[in-house]
Every structure is written in C-alpha cells, then in structure tokens.
C-alpha positions in Angstrom: 39.3 -92.6 40.6 36.8 -90.5 38.6 33.2 -91.7 38.5 32.3 -93.4 35.2 30.1 -90.6 34.1 32.9 -88.1 34.3 35.3 -90.1 32.1 35.2 -91.1 28.5 31.7 -92.0 27.3 31.2 -93.1 23.7 27.7 -92.7 22.4 26.6 -95.3 19.8 23.5 -95.4 17.7 22.2 -97.1 14.5 19.4 -96.2 12.3 18.2 -99.3 10.4 15.8 -100.9 7.9 13.5 -102.3 10.6 13.0 -103.3 14.2 14.2 -107.0 14.3 17.9 -107.0 14.9 18.5 -110.4 13.4 16.9 -109.3 10.1 17.3 -105.6 9.8 20.4 -103.9 8.3 22.4 -100.8 9.1 21.5 -97.6 7.3 23.3 -95.0 9.3 25.6 -95.3 12.3 27.3 -92.9 14.7 30.0 -93.0 17.3 30.4 -89.9 19.5 33.1 -89.6 22.1 32.4 -87.3 25.1 34.8 -86.5 27.9 33.7 -84.4 30.8 30.6 -83.4 29.0 32.4 -82.1 26.0 32.3 -83.7 22.5 35.8 -84.7 21.5 35.1 -86.8 18.3 32.2 -87.6 16.1 32.1 -90.3 13.4 29.2 -91.1 11.2 28.5 -93.6 8.4 25.8 -93.9 5.7 25.5 -97.5 4.4 23.9 -99.1 1.4 22.2 -101.9 3.4 21.9 -104.2 0.4 18.1 -104.5 0.7 15.3 -102.0 0.1 14.6 -99.6 3.0 10.9 -99.9 3.9 9.0 -96.7 3.5 8.0 -96.8 7.2 11.7 -96.9 8.2 12.6 -94.1 5.8 9.8 -92.0 7.3 11.5 -92.3 10.7 15.2 -91.6 9.8 14.8 -89.8 6.5 17.1 -92.1 4.4 15.5 -93.5 1.2 16.7 -96.6 -0.7 17.8 -94.3 -3.6 19.9 -92.1 -1.4 21.5 -95.1 0.4 22.4 -96.7 -2.9 23.7 -93.5 -4.4 25.6 -92.2 -1.4 26.1 -95.1 1.0 29.1 -97.4 1.4 28.7 -101.2 1.3 27.2 -102.2 4.6 30.0 -104.8 5.1 32.6 -102.0 5.2 30.4 -99.9 7.6 29.9 -102.8 10.0 33.6 -103.5 10.1 34.5 -99.8 10.8 31.8 -99.3 13.4 32.9 -102.5 15.3 36.6 -101.4 15.0 35.7 -98.0 16.4 33.8 -99.4 19.4 36.5 -101.9 20.2 39.2 -99.2 20.0 37.3 -97.1 22.5 36.8 -100.1 24.8 40.5 -100.9 24.7 41.3 -97.3 25.7 39.1 -97.7 28.8 36.0 -95.9 27.6 32.4 -96.9 28.3 30.0 -97.3 25.4 26.6 -95.7 25.9 23.7 -96.9 23.7 20.0 -96.3 24.3 18.3 -99.7 24.1 21.8 -101.2 23.7 20.5 -104.8 23.2 19.0 -103.7 19.9 22.0 -101.8 18.4 24.7 -104.2 19.6 22.8 -107.3 18.6 22.1 -105.8 15.1 25.7 -104.9 14.7 26.7 -108.4 15.8 24.3 -109.9 13.3 25.7 -107.8 10.5 29.3 -108.9 11.4 28.2 -112.5 11.4 26.2 -112.1 8.1 29.3 -110.8 6.3 31.8 -113.2 7.8 33.6 -110.6 9.9 35.1 -111.1 13.4 32.6 -110.7 16.2 33.0 -108.2 19.0 34.0 -111.0 21.2 36.7 -112.1 18.8 38.1 -108.6 18.7 38.0 -108.3 22.5 39.7 -111.6 23.2 36.6 -113.4 24.5 34.5 -110.9 26.3 31.1 -110.4 24.6 31.5 -106.6 24.8 33.3 -104.0 26.8 31.5 -102.0 29.5 28.1 -100.7 28.3 25.7 -98.1 29.8 22.1 -98.3 28.6 20.1 -95.3 29.9 16.9 -97.1 29.0 17.7 -100.1 31.2 18.9 -97.9 34.0 15.9 -95.6 33.9 13.5 -98.6 34.0 15.4 -99.7 37.2 15.7 -96.5 39.1 12.2 -95.1 38.2 10.2 -98.4 37.7 6.7 -97.0 38.3 6.9 -93.8 36.3 4.0 -93.7 33.7 4.5 -92.7 30.1 6.7 -93.7 27.2 10.3 -94.6 27.6 11.5 -93.6 24.1 14.7 -91.6 23.9 12.7 -88.5 23.2 10.4 -89.0 26.2 13.3 -89.8 28.5 15.2 -86.8 27.3 12.3 -84.7 28.5 12.3 -86.3 31.9 16.0 -85.6 32.4 16.1 -82.2 30.8 18.2 -83.2 27.8 17.7 -81.4 24.5 17.2 -83.6 21.4 16.8 -81.5 18.4 17.0 -84.1 15.6 15.6 -87.4 16.8 16.4 -90.4 14.8 19.6 -88.8 13.4 22.2 -91.3 14.6 24.7 -88.7 15.7 22.1 -86.7 17.6 20.7 -89.8 19.3 24.1 -91.1 20.2 25.0 -87.8 21.9 21.6 -87.6 23.6 22.1 -91.1 25.0 25.4 -89.9 26.7 23.7 -86.8 28.0 20.8 -88.8 29.5 23.3 -91.3 31.1 25.1 -88.4 32.7 21.9 -86.8 33.9 20.7 -90.1 35.4 24.1 -90.4 37.3 23.7 -86.9 38.6 20.2 -87.6 39.9 20.9 -91.1 41.3 24.2 -91.3 43.3 23.7 -95.1 43.8 24.2 -95.4 40.0 27.0 -92.9 39.7 29.0 -94.6 42.5 29.2 -98.0 40.7 32.3 -99.0 38.7 31.7 -99.5 35.0 32.0 -103.3 35.5 29.6 -103.3 38.4 27.1 -101.1 36.5 27.4 -103.3 33.5 26.5 -106.4 35.6 23.7 -104.6 37.4 22.1 -103.6 34.1 22.1 -107.3 33.0 20.1 -108.1 36.2 17.8 -105.1 35.8 17.1 -105.9 32.2 16.3 -109.6 33.1 13.9 -108.5 35.8 12.2 -106.0 33.5 11.9 -108.7 30.7 10.4 -111.2 33.0 7.9 -108.7 34.3 7.0 -107.5 30.8 6.6 -111.0 29.5 4.3 -111.9 32.4 2.2 -108.7 31.7 1.9 -109.6 28.0 0.8 -113.1 28.8 -1.8 -111.8 31.3 -3.1 -109.5 28.5 -3.8 -112.3 26.2 -0.5 -113.2 24.5 0.3 -116.6 26.1 3.2 -117.2 23.8 4.9 -113.9 24.4 8.7 -114.2 25.0 10.9 -111.3 26.0 14.6 -112.0 25.8 16.3 -111.6 29.2 19.8 -111.4 27.7 21.7 -108.0 27.8 23.5 -106.3 26.2 23.4 -108.9 23.4 20.2 -110.8 22.8 20.6 -114.5 23.2 19.9 -116.1 19.8 20.1 -113.4 17.2 23.9 -113.7 16.3 23.8 -117.5 15.9 20.6 -117.2 13.8 22.4 -114.7 11.5 25.4 -117.1 11.1 23.0 -119.8 10.1 21.5 -117.6 7.4 18.4 -116.6 9.4 18.6 -113.1 8.0 
C-alpha cells in the first residue's frame, strides 16, 4: 500500500476575522487536492462573514469588510460547502492537511454550529473528523528543540518549500501539503505510519506540547494559562458556539 504522503492529500486553510476560533468568522477558504505531488483540483471561497473584519485581520489577508460584503457569499453557504468538500474527500480515502489544524477545523465546526448546520461528525457518521495531517504538530514532535518561529512561512523555509503568497488561503493550503510531504521525506518514522496511526500520534504529540507550553507560561508569570490539549478539534469551542458563545 502506498505511503500516506504519496496518495491523495487535501490542503485546507481558512483566513478569518480573528484568532479565536469560537468567535472568529470565515473570510476566505481553500481546499486543494494534491496527488503524487501534483495539484489536481483547487476550490476557493470568499465569504461575507456577517461582522466587520478588523483592520488588523484585513492587513494580514488583504480582504476588507467592503470587499467581503460586495463580493462574498453568505458565510452560512460557504461553511456548508467547505464542510461538504472535506467530507467528500475523506469518504474517498483522502487525508486532509491543515497547518495548525485545531484552529481551522474548530473554527469551521463553530461556524457550522452557529448556523444550525450538520457537524463534521454528523456528516461522517459519528467520527469527529477523518484522518488529518497537521505539519505544525508533526514538526513540533520530530524537531522539538529547534529554535525560532513555527509559522507556516518559517517552517516552509526549514523544509525548502516555496510560499509566494502567504495568507492567501489557496497558497497556504498548498504549502501545508508540500511541507507535510517534505517532513515525510525527511522523517521515515513519520512516513511509515498509516493515516489512522499518524492521526492518533498527532493527538498525543499535541497534548504533550500543550502541557509543556502551559507549564512554561505558568513559570513565566501566567499562573492561569490554559492550553487546550484536544486535537484536531479543540475541546469546548463547538459547544460554546451552539450555546451562543460567539
């Protein structure tokens, strides 16, 4: 059987109104299918998030409130179509690749709940998600003590991946796939895992990182710091969204 990184990998990325997945809304989204290193399909969405886009967010991804209102589709429709696209790929046996997956998948899940749409679990018959590869989580595990930033741009540099248009959802989604493939090429112990085993390992790796980072923050003077150990969906955000916490 072909290694996971040689099969169908589906890059997924959201650009949003903010950094809190339970409160922020989708502005742009991309789903990019890659097979054997070649792009087979690209889909992109521009949403009207239904709230003003803060200037600091617009400065990052380049989408203003005025443009989103004029050109974007209702965010409910976008969330529905993005979720349907991911689930369709999972049902076909693909692996979804998202850099910092717990942010993007939790935000999508919160949007689905906010608009009364079926969750990913509902669509998948009970599983929270299909198999996910998060290059950020894997990189933290296989190169724990490397100094420097772990942004997508920085990690692209480490693995020799070109990212020409950072914070464009389509470019970031494709770069995430390329970084995942590069990590697999560099680390045979990662490449040799099945998608299911790699998914489970990432959950454990993320939990270890979260506990270590939480301890670090508390030692640095933030005694109440809490880092969610859940992956690839954060623990409380979807239920908060259902309860109107957005």
